[in-house]
C-alpha positions as CSV (number, residue, x, y, z in Angstrom):
1,M,-35.7,-1.8,67.8
2,K,-38.1,-0.2,70.1
3,R,-38.3,-2.1,73.8
4,Y,-41.5,-1.8,75.9
5,C,-42.3,-2.9,79.7
6,F,-45.6,-3.8,81.3
7,A,-46.8,-5.3,84.6
8,L,-49.6,-7.7,85.2
9,D,-50.8,-9.6,88.2
10,L,-51.7,-13.2,89.0
11,K,-54.5,-14.2,91.1
12,D,-52.9,-15.3,94.7
13,D,-53.6,-19.0,94.2
14,A,-50.1,-21.0,94.1
15,G,-52.1,-23.8,92.1
16,L,-53.1,-21.4,89.4
17,I,-50.0,-20.0,89.4
18,R,-48.5,-23.1,88.4
19,E,-50.9,-23.5,85.7
20,Y,-50.2,-20.1,84.7
21,E,-46.8,-21.3,84.2
22,E,-47.2,-24.5,82.7
23,Y,-49.1,-22.6,79.8
24,H,-46.1,-20.4,79.6
25,R,-43.7,-23.6,79.2
26,A,-45.8,-24.7,75.8
27,V,-47.4,-21.6,74.4
28,W,-49.4,-22.7,71.5
29,P,-48.1,-22.5,68.3
30,E,-50.3,-20.1,67.1
31,I,-50.0,-17.5,69.9
32,I,-46.1,-17.5,68.8
33,G,-47.0,-16.8,65.4
34,S,-49.2,-14.3,66.1
35,I,-46.5,-12.6,68.4
36,R,-43.8,-12.7,65.8
37,N,-46.3,-11.8,62.8
38,S,-47.0,-8.7,64.5
39,G,-43.4,-7.2,64.8
40,I,-42.5,-8.1,68.2
41,L,-38.4,-9.7,68.2
42,D,-38.7,-10.9,71.3
43,M,-40.9,-11.5,74.3
44,E,-39.7,-12.3,78.1
45,I,-42.2,-12.4,81.4
46,Y,-40.8,-12.4,84.3
47,R,-42.2,-13.0,88.0
48,T,-41.9,-12.5,91.2
49,G,-45.0,-13.6,93.8
50,T,-48.3,-12.8,92.3
51,R,-46.3,-9.9,89.7
52,L,-45.4,-9.9,86.3
53,F,-43.2,-8.2,84.2
54,M,-42.6,-8.6,80.7
55,I,-40.4,-7.1,78.2
56,L,-40.9,-6.6,74.4
57,D,-38.6,-6.1,71.8
58,T,-40.4,-4.8,68.3
59,H,-39.3,-3.6,65.0
60,D,-39.3,0.1,65.1
61,S,-42.5,0.2,62.8
62,F,-44.6,-2.2,65.2
63,S,-47.9,-0.6,66.5
64,F,-50.1,-1.5,69.2
65,E,-53.1,-0.4,67.4
66,K,-52.1,-2.7,64.6
67,K,-51.7,-5.8,66.7
68,A,-54.9,-5.4,68.5
69,E,-56.6,-5.5,65.4
70,M,-54.9,-8.6,64.4
71,D,-55.3,-10.1,67.8
72,A,-59.2,-9.0,67.9
73,A,-59.4,-11.5,64.0
74,D,-57.8,-14.2,65.3
75,A,-59.9,-16.8,66.9
76,K,-57.1,-18.6,68.5
77,V,-55.5,-15.6,70.3
78,Q,-59.0,-14.2,71.7
79,E,-59.3,-17.9,73.0
80,W,-56.2,-17.6,74.5
81,E,-56.5,-14.7,76.0
82,D,-59.8,-15.5,77.5
83,L,-58.1,-18.6,78.8
84,M,-55.1,-16.5,80.3
85,W,-57.9,-14.2,82.1
86,K,-58.4,-17.2,84.5
87,Y,-55.1,-16.4,86.3
88,Q,-54.4,-13.0,85.5
89,R,-56.2,-10.0,87.4
90,Q,-55.4,-6.1,86.8
91,L,-53.2,-3.8,88.5
92,P,-54.6,-1.2,90.8
93,G,-55.6,1.6,88.3
94,A,-56.0,-0.6,85.0
95,K,-59.2,0.9,82.9
96,P,-62.0,-1.6,82.8
97,G,-60.4,-4.2,80.3
98,E,-57.0,-3.8,80.5
99,K,-54.4,-6.5,81.5
100,W,-50.9,-5.6,80.7
101,M,-50.4,-2.0,81.7
102,L,-47.6,-0.1,80.0
103,L,-44.3,1.3,82.5
104,D,-42.6,4.5,82.2
105,R,-39.1,4.2,81.7
106,I,-37.9,6.3,84.8
107,F,-34.1,5.7,84.5
108,S,-31.6,4.0,82.3
109,L,-27.9,3.4,82.6
110,N,-26.6,3.9,79.2
111,N,-29.4,6.9,78.0
């Protein structure tokens, strides 16, 4: 199993943040299916203020490239991503169009 951690910011608007969280209490079934079909075993998202932190646990064979290909070919995933962009904003230093930024692990108690 592999673990990846990401960060992203939300727009600084209490109403939009509330809507974003509402969507995540009832994620569309097609999105859940897409996540699982890509090799992601578990996903958690945490929030403090406008900062989001996401943890992915994946099969060893998981590939970001394959996930991106699957997402690009799935109209429902594209619809979800377009909708979520209403609430999200890029982190400083993100490349154009880049949403979630992969974090570098700098400490592990057990490794």
